[in-house]
C-alpha positions in Angstrom: 7.5 -2.3 8.2 10.2 -0.4 10.1 10.0 3.2 11.3 12.8 4.2 8.9 11.0 2.7 5.9 7.8 4.5 6.9 9.6 7.8 6.7 7.1 9.4 9.1 4.1 8.9 6.9 0.9 9.7 8.8 -1.9 8.8 6.4 -2.9 5.8 4.3 -5.5 4.3 2.1 -6.8 0.8 2.4 -8.7 -1.0 -0.3 -10.2 -4.3 0.4 -10.9 -6.2 -2.8 -12.9 -9.4 -3.0 -10.9 -11.1 -5.8 -7.7 -10.5 -7.7 -9.6 -9.4 -10.9 -11.1 -6.5 -8.9 -7.6 -4.9 -8.9 -8.0 -3.9 -12.5 -11.4 -2.3 -11.9 -10.0 -0.5 -8.9 -6.9 0.8 -10.7 -8.9 2.3 -13.6 -11.9 3.6 -11.7 -12.4 7.3 -12.0 -12.6 7.9 -8.3 -9.3 6.1 -7.8 -7.7 8.1 -10.6 -8.9 11.3 -9.0 -7.5 10.4 -5.6 -4.2 9.4 -7.3 -4.0 12.9 -8.8 -4.7 14.6 -5.5 -2.1 12.4 -3.8 0.5 13.5 -6.3 -0.3 17.1 -5.7 -0.1 16.8 -1.9 2.7 14.3 -1.3 6.3 14.4 -2.4 6.8 10.7 -1.8 4.6 7.6 -1.3 4.9 4.0 -0.1 2.7 1.4 -1.6 2.4 -2.3 -0.7 -0.1 -5.1 -1.0 -1.2 -7.5 1.6 -2.9 -10.8 0.6 -4.7 -13.1 3.0 
C-alpha cells in the first residue's frame, strides 16, 4: 500500500478468520453490523482489502 492510497487513514480493523466460510458469519454478525454503522457515521471514506495466507 502506498501513502497516497492510504489517504492518511490512522485506524483500522483486523479480522482473522479460520476458514473462508467464516466470512459470511462475520459479515452478518450483529456486532459487525453495529460497527459498520458507527464507521459510516464517523468516516467520510474507507479503504477495505483482504489478505489471504
